[in-house]
C-alpha positions as CSV (number, residue, x, y, z in Angstrom):
1,S,-15.3,-18.9,6.4
2,L,-12.2,-17.3,4.7
3,S,-10.3,-17.3,8.0
4,T,-11.0,-21.0,8.5
5,N,-10.1,-21.9,5.0
6,I,-6.8,-20.1,5.3
7,S,-5.8,-22.0,8.4
8,E,-6.9,-25.3,6.9
9,R,-5.0,-24.8,3.7
10,R,-1.8,-23.7,5.4
11,Q,-2.2,-26.7,7.8
12,S,-1.4,-24.5,10.8
13,K,-2.8,-21.4,12.6
14,V,-1.9,-18.0,11.4
15,S,1.2,-16.5,13.0
16,V,2.2,-12.9,12.6
17,N,4.9,-11.1,14.7
18,I,5.0,-7.3,14.8
19,P,8.0,-5.4,16.3
20,I,7.0,-3.6,19.5
21,F,7.9,0.1,20.0
22,K,10.6,0.0,22.7
23,D,9.9,2.8,25.1
24,S,11.8,3.6,28.3
25,R,9.6,1.3,30.5
26,T,8.8,-1.4,27.9
27,P,10.0,-4.7,29.3
28,S,13.1,-6.1,27.7
29,P,12.6,-8.6,26.3
30,F,8.9,-7.9,25.8
31,R,6.8,-11.1,25.9
32,D,3.2,-10.9,24.6
33,E,1.4,-12.2,27.8
34,L,-1.6,-13.5,25.9
35,F,0.6,-15.9,23.9
36,K,3.4,-16.4,26.3
37,D,3.3,-20.2,25.9
38,D,2.9,-20.1,22.1
39,P,6.1,-21.5,20.4
40,D,5.5,-19.1,17.4
41,I,5.9,-15.8,19.3
42,K,9.1,-13.8,19.2
43,D,10.7,-11.7,21.9
44,D,10.0,-7.9,21.5
45,H,7.1,-8.6,19.1
46,I,3.3,-8.3,19.2
47,H,1.7,-11.6,18.2
48,L,-1.4,-12.1,16.0
49,D,-2.8,-15.6,15.5
50,S,-5.8,-15.0,13.3
51,S,-6.5,-13.9,9.7
52,L,-9.2,-11.6,11.1
53,A,-6.4,-9.4,12.5
54,G,-5.4,-8.7,9.0
55,L,-8.8,-8.8,7.3
56,G,-10.1,-6.3,9.9
57,C,-7.7,-3.6,8.6
58,S,-9.5,-1.0,6.7
59,C,-7.8,0.2,3.5
60,L,-8.2,2.7,0.7
61,Q,-8.4,1.3,-2.8
62,V,-9.2,3.0,-6.1
63,T,-9.8,1.7,-9.6
64,F,-9.0,3.4,-12.9
65,Q,-10.2,2.4,-16.4
66,G,-7.9,2.7,-19.4
67,E,-9.3,3.6,-22.8
68,S,-7.7,0.4,-24.1
69,I,-5.9,-2.7,-22.8
70,K,-2.6,-1.0,-23.9
71,E,-3.3,2.1,-21.8
72,A,-4.4,0.0,-18.8
73,I,-1.1,-2.0,-19.0
74,H,0.9,1.2,-19.3
75,L,-0.9,2.7,-16.2
76,Y,-0.3,-0.6,-14.3
77,D,3.4,-0.5,-14.9
78,Q,3.7,3.2,-14.0
79,L,1.6,2.9,-10.8
80,L,3.6,-0.1,-9.6
81,P,6.6,1.9,-8.3
82,L,4.1,4.4,-6.8
83,C,2.6,1.7,-4.5
84,P,5.2,2.2,-1.7
85,I,5.2,5.9,-2.1
86,M,1.5,6.2,-1.5
87,L,1.7,3.5,1.2
88,C,4.2,5.7,3.0
89,L,2.1,8.9,2.6
90,S,-1.1,7.2,3.9
91,A,0.6,5.4,6.8
92,A,-2.1,5.0,9.6
93,C,-1.5,1.7,11.5
94,P,0.9,2.0,14.5
95,I,-1.2,0.2,17.1
96,W,-1.9,-3.6,17.1
97,R,-3.9,-5.4,19.8
98,G,-3.5,-2.6,22.3
99,Y,0.3,-2.2,21.9
100,L,2.3,0.5,20.2
101,S,4.3,-1.1,17.4
102,D,7.5,0.0,15.7
103,I,5.8,0.1,12.2
104,D,3.4,2.6,10.7
105,C,1.5,0.6,8.0
106,R,-0.7,-2.4,7.7
107,W,0.3,-3.9,4.3
108,N,3.0,-6.5,5.3
109,I,0.9,-7.5,8.3
110,L,-2.1,-8.1,6.1
111,C,0.0,-10.2,3.7
112,E,1.2,-12.4,6.5
113,A,-2.3,-12.7,8.2
114,I,-3.9,-14.0,4.9
115,D,-1.0,-16.2,3.9
116,A,-2.5,-19.6,3.1
117,R,0.8,-21.2,2.0
118,T,1.9,-24.4,3.7
119,A,5.4,-24.6,5.4
120,E,6.7,-26.4,2.3
121,E,5.3,-23.8,-0.1
122,K,7.0,-21.0,1.9
123,K,10.3,-22.6,1.2
124,Q,9.7,-22.4,-2.6
125,T,11.4,-19.5,-4.3
126,G,9.0,-17.1,-6.0
127,F,5.8,-18.6,-4.5
128,P,4.4,-15.6,-2.6
129,S,1.3,-15.2,-0.4
130,R,-2.0,-14.5,-2.3
131,Y,-1.7,-11.0,-0.7
132,A,1.7,-9.5,-1.8
133,L,3.5,-6.9,-3.9
134,A,2.7,-7.1,-7.6
135,P,5.7,-9.1,-8.8
136,L,6.2,-8.0,-12.3
137,Y,5.7,-5.3,-14.9
138,L,3.2,-6.3,-17.7
139,A,4.6,-4.5,-20.8
140,D,7.2,-6.4,-22.8
141,K,9.4,-3.3,-22.9
142,N,9.7,-3.4,-19.1
143,K,10.4,-7.1,-18.7
144,H,14.1,-6.5,-18.1
145,L,13.1,-4.8,-14.8
146,N,11.4,-8.0,-13.6
147,D,14.4,-9.0,-11.5
148,I,12.8,-11.1,-8.7
149,D,11.9,-14.8,-8.9
150,Y,8.3,-15.7,-9.4
151,S,6.7,-19.0,-10.0
152,I,4.7,-19.6,-13.2
153,D,2.4,-22.2,-14.8
154,E,4.1,-22.9,-18.1
155,Y,1.1,-24.6,-19.5
156,I,-1.0,-21.5,-19.0
157,I,1.7,-19.3,-20.6
158,T,2.1,-21.5,-23.6
159,N,-1.7,-21.5,-24.3
160,L,-2.0,-17.8,-23.9
161,I,0.9,-17.0,-26.2
162,D,-0.6,-19.4,-28.8
163,Q,-3.8,-17.4,-28.6
164,G,-1.9,-14.1,-29.3
165,M,-1.2,-12.7,-25.8
166,P,2.1,-10.9,-25.4
167,E,4.7,-12.9,-23.5
168,T,5.1,-10.7,-20.4
169,L,1.3,-10.3,-19.9
170,S,0.9,-14.1,-20.3
171,R,3.5,-14.6,-17.6
172,H,1.3,-12.4,-15.3
173,Y,-1.6,-14.7,-15.7
174,G,0.7,-17.7,-15.5
175,H,1.8,-16.4,-12.2
176,L,-1.7,-15.9,-10.9
177,F,-2.5,-19.6,-11.7
178,I,0.1,-21.0,-9.4
179,H,-2.5,-20.6,-6.6
180,D,-5.5,-22.9,-6.3
181,P,-7.8,-21.8,-9.2
182,L,-11.1,-21.2,-7.4
183,N,-11.5,-17.6,-8.5
184,I,-8.2,-16.3,-9.6
185,N,-8.8,-12.6,-10.2
186,S,-10.8,-12.3,-7.0
187,H,-8.5,-14.3,-4.7
188,V,-5.0,-13.1,-5.5
189,W,-4.7,-9.7,-3.8
190,N,-1.6,-8.0,-5.1
191,S,-0.8,-4.4,-4.5
192,L,-2.1,-3.8,-8.1
193,R,-4.7,-5.7,-10.0
194,L,-5.3,-5.7,-13.8
195,K,-9.1,-6.3,-14.1
196,P,-10.4,-7.5,-17.4
197,P,-13.8,-6.4,-18.7
198,P,-16.8,-8.5,-17.6
199,L,-17.9,-10.9,-20.4
200,N,-21.4,-9.6,-20.4
201,D,-20.7,-5.8,-20.1
202,T,-19.8,-3.8,-23.2
203,L,-19.4,-0.5,-21.2
204,T,-16.7,-1.6,-18.7
205,G,-13.1,-1.8,-20.1
206,W,-9.7,-2.9,-18.8
207,R,-9.1,-1.5,-15.3
208,V,-6.3,-1.1,-12.9
209,E,-7.0,-1.4,-9.1
210,F,-4.5,0.5,-6.9
211,R,-4.6,-1.3,-3.5
212,P,-1.8,-0.4,-1.1
213,M,-3.0,2.7,0.8
214,D,-4.1,2.8,4.5
215,I,-7.5,4.3,5.2
216,Q,-7.5,7.8,6.8
217,I,-9.2,9.4,9.7
218,S,-11.2,11.9,7.7
219,D,-13.1,11.9,4.4
220,F,-11.0,14.9,3.3
221,E,-7.7,12.9,3.7
222,N,-9.2,9.9,1.8
223,A,-10.4,12.2,-1.0
224,A,-7.0,13.9,-1.2
225,L,-5.1,10.6,-1.6
226,V,-7.6,9.2,-4.2
227,V,-7.7,12.4,-6.2
228,F,-3.9,12.7,-6.1
229,V,-3.4,9.2,-7.5
230,A,-6.2,9.8,-10.1
231,L,-4.4,13.0,-11.3
232,L,-1.1,11.1,-11.4
233,T,-2.6,8.7,-13.9
234,R,-3.4,11.7,-16.1
235,V,0.0,13.3,-15.6
236,I,1.7,10.0,-16.5
237,I,-0.2,9.8,-19.8
238,A,0.0,13.6,-20.6
239,Y,3.7,13.9,-20.0
240,D,4.7,10.4,-20.9
241,L,6.4,9.8,-17.5
242,D,8.5,6.7,-17.0
243,L,8.7,5.9,-13.3
244,T,9.7,2.2,-13.7
245,I,12.5,0.9,-11.5
246,P,13.6,-2.8,-10.9
247,I,10.9,-4.8,-9.0
248,S,13.5,-5.6,-6.4
249,Q,13.8,-1.9,-5.6
250,V,10.0,-1.5,-5.4
251,D,10.0,-4.4,-3.0
252,E,12.6,-2.8,-0.9
253,N,10.6,0.5,-1.0
254,M,7.5,-1.3,0.3
255,D,9.4,-2.5,3.4
256,I,10.9,0.9,3.9
257,A,7.4,2.5,3.8
258,H,6.5,0.5,7.0
259,Y,9.3,2.0,9.0
260,R,8.3,4.4,11.8
261,D,8.0,7.9,10.4
262,S,9.5,6.8,7.1
263,V,8.0,9.8,5.3
264,R,10.5,12.1,7.1
265,R,13.3,9.8,7.9
266,E,13.9,7.4,5.0
267,K,15.0,7.5,1.4
268,F,13.2,5.6,-1.4
269,Y,14.4,4.4,-4.8
270,F,12.9,6.7,-7.4
271,R,13.4,7.3,-11.1
272,Y,13.5,10.7,-12.7
273,G,14.4,10.9,-16.4
274,T,16.9,8.1,-17.0
275,Y,18.3,8.1,-13.5
276,T,17.3,6.1,-10.4
277,S,18.6,7.0,-6.9
278,Q,17.5,7.0,-3.3
279,I,15.9,10.3,-2.4
280,F,13.6,11.6,0.4
281,M,9.9,11.6,0.2
282,N,9.9,15.4,0.1
283,E,12.0,15.4,-3.0
284,I,9.7,12.8,-4.7
285,I,6.6,14.8,-4.0
286,N,7.8,18.4,-4.0
287,G,10.9,18.2,-6.2
288,N,14.6,18.9,-6.2
289,K,17.1,20.4,-8.6
290,D,16.9,17.3,-10.9
291,F,13.2,16.4,-10.7
292,P,10.2,18.8,-10.5
293,G,8.2,16.7,-8.1
294,L,4.9,14.9,-8.4
295,V,2.8,17.6,-6.9
296,P,4.3,20.4,-9.1
297,L,3.7,18.1,-12.1
298,V,0.0,17.7,-11.1
299,R,-0.3,21.5,-10.6
300,K,1.2,22.1,-14.1
301,Y,-1.4,19.6,-15.5
302,I,-4.3,21.4,-13.7
303,H,-3.0,24.8,-14.9
304,E,-3.1,23.6,-18.5
305,R,-6.7,22.4,-18.3
306,E,-9.0,25.0,-19.7
307,D,-12.2,22.9,-19.0
308,M,-11.9,23.1,-15.2
309,D,-13.8,25.6,-13.1
310,E,-12.3,27.6,-10.2
311,N,-14.2,25.7,-7.5
312,T,-12.7,22.4,-8.7
313,R,-9.2,24.0,-9.0
314,H,-9.5,25.3,-5.4
315,T,-10.6,21.9,-4.0
316,I,-7.8,20.1,-5.8
317,E,-5.3,22.6,-4.5
318,Q,-6.4,21.8,-0.9
319,Y,-5.8,18.1,-1.6
320,L,-2.4,18.8,-3.1
321,L,-1.4,20.9,-0.1
322,L,-2.1,18.0,2.2
323,I,0.1,15.7,0.1
324,S,2.8,18.3,-0.2
325,K,2.9,19.1,3.5
326,R,2.9,15.5,4.6
327,A,5.9,14.9,2.4
328,D,7.8,17.9,3.8
329,G,6.9,17.0,7.4
330,T,4.7,20.0,8.0
331,L,1.7,17.7,8.5
332,L,1.9,14.3,10.2
333,T,0.7,11.1,8.7
334,N,-2.1,9.5,10.6
335,A,0.3,7.0,12.1
336,S,2.6,9.7,13.4
337,W,-0.3,11.7,14.8
338,I,-1.7,8.6,16.5
339,R,1.7,7.8,17.9
340,E,2.2,11.4,19.2
341,F,-1.3,11.3,20.8
342,V,-0.4,8.2,22.7
343,L,3.0,9.3,23.8
344,S,1.7,12.6,25.1
345,H,-1.4,11.1,26.9
346,S,-1.4,11.8,30.6
347,S,-2.1,8.1,31.5
348,Y,0.5,6.6,29.2
349,K,3.2,4.9,31.2
350,Q,6.0,4.7,28.6
351,D,5.5,0.9,28.4
352,S,4.1,0.6,24.9
353,V,0.7,-0.4,26.3
354,I,-2.4,1.5,25.0
355,S,-4.8,1.4,28.0
356,E,-8.6,1.5,27.5
357,E,-8.6,5.1,28.7
358,I,-6.1,6.0,26.0
359,Q,-8.1,4.0,23.4
360,Y,-11.3,5.8,24.3
361,D,-9.7,9.3,24.2
362,L,-8.0,8.5,20.9
363,I,-11.2,7.3,19.2
364,W,-13.2,10.2,20.6
365,K,-10.6,12.6,19.2
366,M,-10.8,11.0,15.8
367,V,-14.6,11.3,15.9
368,Q,-14.3,15.0,16.7
369,I,-11.8,15.5,13.9
370,T,-14.1,13.7,11.4
371,N,-17.1,15.7,12.5
372,E,-15.2,19.0,12.2
373,H,-14.2,18.1,8.6
374,K,-17.8,17.4,7.8
375,K,-18.9,20.8,9.2
376,L,-16.3,22.5,7.1
377,S,-17.2,20.7,3.9
378,T,-20.9,21.7,4.2
379,N,-20.1,25.4,4.8
């Protein structure tokens, strides 16, 4: 199995430590009782010891096809800095193994849970897990923003350049091939993937897979996130947006996105025009005096489309309202809603423990919400 192969290759069992949410009655230090004799656990952390804990996380992924390899590379580079933005907006993972954690997202946990590197490989600079942030932009014009170390296979790069591939794109594939080459494109799971056309398929072109988002409770929320990202790809092309920032800042944004309630509390590096600064999610999505905001730009694009009927416009507007209100704090992310449900539950003891009763009530409430959305969508 994949889980067994990961443990065998890394020559040790998986070890993931997630910070516990410290409530008024949470033991200090908190020690995960199930693993109290395990040397890999940390105080005040929830411990995971299996890849299945990461592989079991549901996620929301969407793939876009470019009209050419040039457009696909352009979309890849512009979507890369949006990975942490959409991760933050989709945050939905505050509970792990029956404990309330101090993070809201699954991405970093998943990367650690599927990390097949040996102890020696982890010491190497620029040798990431197979599941990690996309480490570089692909267009030559953006290579100056590739400011973090990443390992490469020089032999692969030389051969690709000799065959006419641009240098920066060749480095992308040279980086993929640092991992055991069993099935490179299907077994390196970065936050973005550039997917080449199948050899025997003339209809499928170059595609970009957008991978960071957490799955949502309802179909409506999932649809809103997917449609929003899809429309952003059209806005990027239509208005020639340049959202690129240094990879190191994208990396920092990915970590910030995991923080508890980061959508309302934290600032993210974001580029508008020729300037990059740290601004709140509300400013990124809804705008400020210097930047119109991603949702207003999408609305502008929709307004200019003459081939869209009113029903479609209305549906899209409902999706945009969800995104906009999450960014301004009017609506909670799934993670914040789950956290508030637990904290306000009558049987919660302020000890960070999610009892079976709380779990049952939480899941039943999610079922009710989902069914209610289904009723509304059929009316």
